[in-house]
C-alpha positions in Angstrom: 0.1 -0.1 0.0 2.9 2.4 0.8 4.5 1.6 -2.5 1.3 2.5 -4.3 1.1 5.7 -2.5 4.7 6.5 -3.3 4.2 5.8 -6.9 1.1 8.1 -6.9 3.1 10.8 -5.3 6.1 10.4 -7.7 4.0 10.5 -10.9 1.5 13.2 -9.6 1.7 16.3 -11.8 0.6 19.5 -9.9 -0.6 22.2 -12.1 -0.2 25.6 -10.3 -1.7 28.6 -12.2 0.2 31.8 -11.1 -1.2 35.0 -12.5 1.7 37.2 -13.4 1.5 40.7 -12.0 4.9 42.4 -12.0 8.1 41.5 -13.6 6.7 38.2 -15.1 9.1 35.9 -13.1 6.8 34.1 -10.8 8.6 30.8 -11.0 12.2 29.7 -10.2 12.3 27.4 -13.3 10.9 29.6 -16.1 9.4 32.9 -16.6 7.3 34.8 -19.5 7.5 38.3 -20.5 5.8 40.8 -20.7 3.9 40.4 -17.5 0.7 41.9 -19.2 -0.1 42.4 -22.8 -2.4 45.1 -24.0 -3.6 45.4 -27.5 -5.5 48.6 -28.3 -7.1 48.9 -31.7 -7.4 52.7 -31.9 -8.9 53.4 -35.2 -10.5 50.4 -36.9 -9.9 46.8 -37.3 -7.2 46.1 -39.6 -7.6 43.9 -42.8 -4.9 41.6 -41.5 -4.1 39.9 -38.2 -2.3 41.7 -35.3 0.8 40.0 -33.9 2.5 40.5 -30.6 5.5 38.5 -29.3 5.7 36.8 -26.0 9.1 35.5 -24.6 9.5 32.3 -22.6 12.6 32.1 -20.6 14.0 28.6 -19.5 15.9 29.0 -16.4 16.5 25.2 -16.0 19.8 23.4 -16.4 17.9 21.2 -19.2 15.8 21.5 -22.2 12.1 22.0 -21.5 8.9 21.6 -23.8 6.4 24.3 -22.9 2.7 24.2 -24.1 1.0 27.4 -24.9 -2.8 27.7 -24.8 -5.5 30.4 -24.9 -8.0 30.3 -22.0 -10.8 32.6 -20.7 -10.1 33.6 -17.1 -12.5 32.8 -14.3 -15.0 35.7 -13.8 -13.7 36.3 -10.3 -10.1 36.7 -11.6 -11.0 38.8 -14.5 -9.9 42.5 -14.6 -12.8 44.8 -13.7 -14.7 46.3 -16.8 -13.4 43.4 -19.1 -15.4 40.5 -20.7 -14.5 37.2 -22.2 -13.8 37.4 -25.9 -16.8 35.9 -27.9 -14.7 33.3 -29.5 -11.3 32.0 -28.3 -10.4 31.1 -32.0 -9.9 34.8 -32.6 -6.7 34.6 -30.6 -4.1 32.1 -31.9 -0.5 31.3 -31.0 1.9 30.2 -33.8 3.3 27.5 -31.7 1.3 25.3 -29.2 4.5 23.4 -28.1 7.7 25.4 -27.8 11.1 23.6 -27.0 13.5 26.0 -25.2 17.0 24.9 -24.5 18.6 25.2 -21.0 19.2 28.8 -20.0 17.8 30.3 -23.2 14.7 32.1 -24.3 12.4 31.8 -27.3 9.7 34.0 -28.7 6.1 33.0 -29.6 3.7 35.1 -31.6 0.3 35.9 -30.3 -2.2 36.7 -33.1 -5.5 38.6 -32.9 -7.7 38.0 -36.0 -11.3 39.1 -35.6 -13.4 37.7 -38.6 -14.8 40.3 -41.1 -18.2 39.0 -40.4 -17.9 39.9 -36.6 -16.3 43.1 -36.7 -19.2 45.2 -36.8 -20.6 43.7 -33.4 -17.1 43.9 -31.8 -16.6 47.8 -31.5 -16.4 49.4 -27.9 -15.3 46.2 -26.3 -12.8 45.3 -23.5 -12.0 41.7 -23.8 -9.6 39.7 -21.6 -7.9 36.3 -22.3 -5.1 34.5 -20.7 -2.1 33.0 -22.4 -1.3 30.0 -20.4 2.3 28.8 -20.7 2.8 25.3 -19.0 6.4 24.0 -18.4 7.6 21.4 -16.1 10.4 19.3 -14.8 9.4 16.2 -16.8 13.0 16.0 -18.2 14.6 17.0 -14.8 16.1 14.4 -12.6 13.5 13.1 -10.1 11.1 15.9 -10.5 7.4 15.8 -11.4 6.1 19.4 -10.6 4.6 21.1 -13.5 4.1 24.9 -13.2 1.7 27.0 -15.4 1.9 30.7 -15.7 -0.9 32.8 -17.1 -0.2 36.1 -19.0 -2.9 38.7 -19.2 -4.0 39.7 -22.7 -6.2 42.8 -22.6 -7.8 43.8 -25.9 -9.3 47.2 -26.3 -11.4 47.2 -29.6 -12.1 50.4 -31.7 -14.5 53.0 -30.4 -17.3 53.7 -32.7 -20.9 54.4 -32.5 -22.6 51.1 -33.5 -25.2 51.2 -36.2 -28.5 50.1 -34.9 -30.3 47.0 -36.1 -31.7 47.7 -39.7 -35.0 46.0 -38.6 -35.8 49.0 -36.5 -35.4 51.4 -39.4 -37.6 49.2 -41.7 -40.3 49.0 -39.0 -40.2 52.8 -38.5 -40.3 53.5 -42.3 -43.4 51.3 -43.0 -45.1 52.7 -39.8 -44.5 56.2 -41.0 -45.9 55.2 -44.5 -49.0 53.8 -43.0 -49.5 56.8 -40.7 -49.1 59.3 -43.7 -51.6 57.2 -45.8 -54.2 57.2 -43.0 -53.9 61.0 -42.6 -54.2 61.5 -46.4 -57.2 59.3 -46.9 -58.9 60.9 -43.9 -58.0 64.5 -45.0 -59.3 63.7 -48.6 -62.5 62.2 -47.4 -63.2 65.2 -45.2 -62.5 67.5 -48.1 -65.0 65.6 -50.4 -67.7 65.6 -47.9 -67.4 69.4 -47.4 -67.4 69.9 -51.2 -70.5 67.7 -51.6 -72.5 69.4 -48.8 -71.6 72.9 -50.2 -72.7 72.3 -53.8 -75.5 69.9 -52.9 -74.1 67.0 -54.8 -75.6 63.7 -53.8 -74.9 60.2 -55.2 -77.4 57.6 -55.7 -76.9 53.8 -56.3 -78.8 52.2 -59.1 -81.0 49.4 -58.1 
């Protein structure tokens, strides 16, 4: 029984999510920088994707394979005033698995690409996603602890007055036409009645 417990302890992988706030070096075996990444699209959505580099630093004495994922933060941990991005596929990373040699660093590109069909509904937004970089001591001697660092990615979309739903204008247009038609018919009928009374004109139906 003790052997089973020892084996479970040896092969247990502990995932520790550490939110980086500061220098970006929240772990002894690796770090990522910058600590926080902000993408501000000031004018309008560009016609091509936006790329930003993120650096992974391996502080170990051996090579490490890091995995990079895009995740939504928990609402409790999310920055005030921000919301989740509608679709995580709008944020991509050029490498999901990155091998960094001992004592070296490597850059990965984070890409923001909002589809053209979704741009109109994406103005005036403040999104937040996390770039989770997971690296461990799997290749290290006798270690089984795996650490994950989460880098905040804040996305400020262009500020623009959004066009209201076209169905509203269609409804308003047809309503206006109906009202004008009713007023016209009522006014014309009143004018005809006044004319017939004034000139003594009467209409009889033939039997």
